[in-house]
Every structure is written in structure tokens, then in C-alpha cells.
C-alpha positions as CSV (number, residue, x, y, z in Angstrom):
1,X,0.1,0.0,0.0
2,X,2.7,2.5,1.0
3,X,4.8,1.8,-2.2
4,X,1.7,2.6,-4.4
5,X,1.1,5.8,-2.3
6,X,4.8,6.7,-2.7
7,X,4.7,5.9,-6.4
8,X,1.7,8.3,-6.7
9,X,3.6,11.1,-5.0
10,X,6.9,10.6,-7.0
11,X,5.9,9.6,-10.3
12,X,4.7,13.3,-11.4
13,X,8.0,14.6,-10.1
14,X,10.3,12.0,-11.7
15,X,9.1,10.6,-15.0
16,X,11.8,8.1,-15.1
17,X,10.6,6.2,-11.8
18,X,10.7,2.6,-12.0
19,X,9.1,0.0,-9.7
20,X,10.6,-3.3,-8.8
21,X,13.9,-3.4,-10.5
22,X,16.5,-6.0,-9.9
23,X,20.0,-5.3,-9.1
24,X,22.9,-7.4,-10.2
25,X,22.9,-10.9,-8.4
26,X,25.1,-11.2,-5.3
27,X,26.0,-14.8,-4.6
28,X,22.6,-16.6,-4.0
29,X,20.8,-13.2,-3.7
30,X,19.0,-11.3,-6.5
31,X,18.1,-8.0,-4.8
32,X,14.9,-6.4,-5.8
33,X,14.6,-2.7,-5.3
34,X,11.2,-1.0,-4.7
35,X,11.5,2.2,-6.6
36,X,14.5,3.5,-8.7
37,X,15.4,6.6,-10.5
38,X,18.4,5.7,-12.9
39,X,19.2,9.2,-13.8
40,X,19.9,10.1,-10.2
41,X,21.4,6.7,-9.4
42,X,18.7,6.5,-6.7
43,X,17.0,3.6,-4.9
44,X,14.0,4.3,-2.7
45,X,13.7,1.4,-0.3
46,X,10.2,0.9,1.4
47,X,10.0,-0.8,4.7
48,X,6.9,-1.5,6.9
49,X,7.0,-1.0,10.6
50,X,5.0,-3.8,11.9
51,X,3.6,-4.2,15.4
52,X,6.1,-5.7,17.6
53,X,9.0,-5.1,15.2
54,X,12.0,-3.4,16.7
55,X,13.2,-0.2,14.8
56,X,16.7,-1.5,15.0
57,X,15.7,-4.6,13.0
58,X,14.3,-2.3,10.3
59,X,17.7,-0.3,10.3
60,X,19.5,-3.5,9.8
61,X,17.3,-4.5,7.0
62,X,18.1,-1.2,5.1
63,X,21.9,-1.6,5.8
64,X,21.9,-5.1,4.4
65,X,19.9,-4.0,1.4
66,X,22.2,-1.0,0.8
67,X,25.2,-3.3,0.8
68,X,23.5,-5.6,-1.9
69,X,22.6,-2.5,-4.1
70,X,26.2,-1.1,-3.8
71,X,27.5,-4.1,-5.7
72,X,25.7,-2.6,-8.9
73,X,27.5,0.6,-10.0
74,X,24.3,2.1,-11.4
75,X,23.1,2.9,-7.8
76,X,24.9,5.3,-5.4
77,X,22.2,6.7,-3.3
78,X,19.5,5.1,-1.1
79,X,16.5,6.7,0.6
80,X,14.7,4.5,3.0
81,X,11.0,5.2,3.5
82,X,9.4,3.4,6.6
């Protein structure tokens, strides 16, 4: 739901916004990025704060995702949206 809402906000501002793009595989992982803007080298990562989840766990997920995306030279900026 929030990815769709975020898409609705960002798409008019960034005509080259793409949804669910895959980064280069890293070992056994094939990272999927929520939203990307290639011209800016930007990945927008959407995370959900679920009841009972610790914020530290969400931060760890973002850090893990960022390290996977860094292996693909097209992406050099990450904006997390929780």
C-alpha cells in the first residue's frame, strides 16, 4: 500500500521512476529494489513498521539492502522510506 502511495507522489515529479527493478545478483541473492530513478542513481527502499517489530531490525534490513545494491555501479544513493 505505501509503495503505491509513494509511487503516486513521486511519479509526477520523476518521469523515469521505475518499480521493482532487480540489481545484479550477489551470490545466491537477487536483490529487488522497490523504486528507482536511474538518472539520479537513486534507490528508494520501502520498509514497513509492523507491530512488535524493533526499529533496530528495520535499520539492519536497510543496511543489508544497501550493501547488496552497492554491488551494482548504477546505484549510489539510497533513501529509506519507513
